[in-house]
C-alpha positions as CSV (number, residue, x, y, z in Angstrom):
1,M,14.0,7.5,17.1
2,K,10.6,8.7,16.0
3,V,7.0,8.1,16.8
4,I,4.4,8.4,14.1
5,R,0.7,8.6,14.8
6,G,-0.5,6.8,11.7
7,R,-4.2,7.7,12.2
8,E,-3.3,11.4,12.3
9,F,-1.4,11.4,9.0
10,R,-3.0,13.1,6.0
11,A,-1.3,13.9,2.7
12,D,-2.2,16.8,0.5
13,H,-3.0,14.4,-2.4
14,A,-4.1,10.8,-2.9
15,W,-1.2,8.3,-2.2
16,G,0.9,11.0,-0.7
17,A,3.5,9.4,1.6
18,R,5.7,10.0,4.6
19,E,8.9,8.0,4.4
20,I,9.5,6.2,7.7
21,A,12.7,4.3,6.9
22,N,15.0,3.2,4.2
23,M,16.9,0.1,5.2
24,D,19.5,-0.9,2.6
25,G,17.2,0.0,-0.3
26,I,13.9,-1.3,1.3
27,T,11.5,1.6,2.0
28,T,8.8,1.7,4.6
29,R,6.3,4.5,3.9
30,L,3.0,5.6,5.3
31,H,0.4,6.5,2.7
32,W,-2.9,8.4,2.9
33,T,-5.4,8.1,0.1
34,D,-9.1,8.5,-0.8
35,K,-8.7,7.5,-4.4
36,P,-7.6,4.3,-6.2
37,Y,-4.0,3.8,-7.3
38,K,-3.2,2.4,-10.7
39,W,-2.7,-1.1,-12.0
40,H,1.0,-1.9,-11.5
41,I,3.6,-4.6,-11.1
42,N,6.4,-3.9,-8.6
43,D,9.9,-4.8,-9.5
44,G,10.1,-6.8,-6.2
45,E,7.9,-8.0,-3.4
46,E,5.6,-5.6,-1.6
47,V,4.0,-5.8,1.8
48,F,0.8,-3.6,2.1
49,V,-0.7,-3.2,5.6
50,V,-4.1,-1.4,6.2
51,L,-3.6,0.8,9.3
52,D,-6.9,2.8,9.1
53,G,-10.0,2.3,6.9
54,Q,-10.6,-0.4,4.3
55,V,-9.1,-1.1,1.0
56,E,-10.4,-3.4,-1.8
57,M,-7.3,-4.9,-3.4
58,H,-7.7,-6.1,-6.9
59,Y,-5.1,-8.4,-8.3
60,R,-4.4,-10.6,-11.3
61,A,-2.9,-14.1,-10.9
62,D,-2.7,-16.9,-13.5
63,G,-4.7,-14.8,-16.0
64,E,-7.7,-14.3,-13.6
65,Q,-8.7,-11.1,-11.8
66,S,-9.8,-11.3,-8.2
67,S,-10.2,-8.9,-5.3
68,V,-10.2,-9.0,-1.5
69,L,-11.5,-6.5,1.0
70,L,-8.8,-5.6,3.5
71,D,-9.8,-4.2,6.9
72,E,-7.6,-2.5,9.5
73,G,-4.8,-4.8,10.5
74,D,-5.0,-6.9,7.3
75,I,-1.8,-7.5,5.2
76,F,-1.6,-8.1,1.5
77,F,1.7,-9.6,0.2
78,A,2.4,-9.0,-3.5
79,S,5.0,-11.5,-4.8
80,V,7.2,-10.6,-7.7
81,G,5.0,-10.3,-10.9
82,T,1.7,-9.8,-9.1
83,E,-0.3,-7.1,-10.9
84,H,-2.5,-5.2,-8.5
85,V,-4.4,-2.0,-7.7
86,A,-5.7,-0.7,-4.4
87,H,-9.1,0.9,-4.1
88,P,-9.7,2.6,-0.7
89,V,-13.3,2.6,0.7
90,G,-13.4,6.2,1.7
91,E,-10.2,7.3,3.3
92,A,-7.4,4.9,4.2
93,R,-4.0,4.9,5.6
94,V,-1.6,2.1,4.6
95,L,1.9,1.1,5.4
96,V,3.9,-0.1,2.4
97,V,7.2,-1.9,2.5
98,E,9.0,-2.4,-0.9
99,R,12.2,-1.9,-2.8
100,E,13.2,1.7,-3.2
101,G,11.9,3.2,-6.4
102,S,9.3,0.5,-7.0
103,A,6.1,1.4,-8.7
């Protein structure tokens, strides 16, 4: 059993993470960041939950690029093959659930 105070977590570098659980190859990690990630496509599905702050999620679908502003409590689901990149607005803490070793 463990209790994690998400709003208190801070990594020593952007997108630093604390692993919360690994359940049969599906990881749940808490990330802290103040910088954008990189465009990527996961090798499986991804659930991205904003716990603290805001994140502008850019994504490409059907050859078109779009973005959505995610507030605290908002969830972004990237299906297989969805190219995306997260841009925090200031600092943000996010919970990411994805296949172990995924980009």
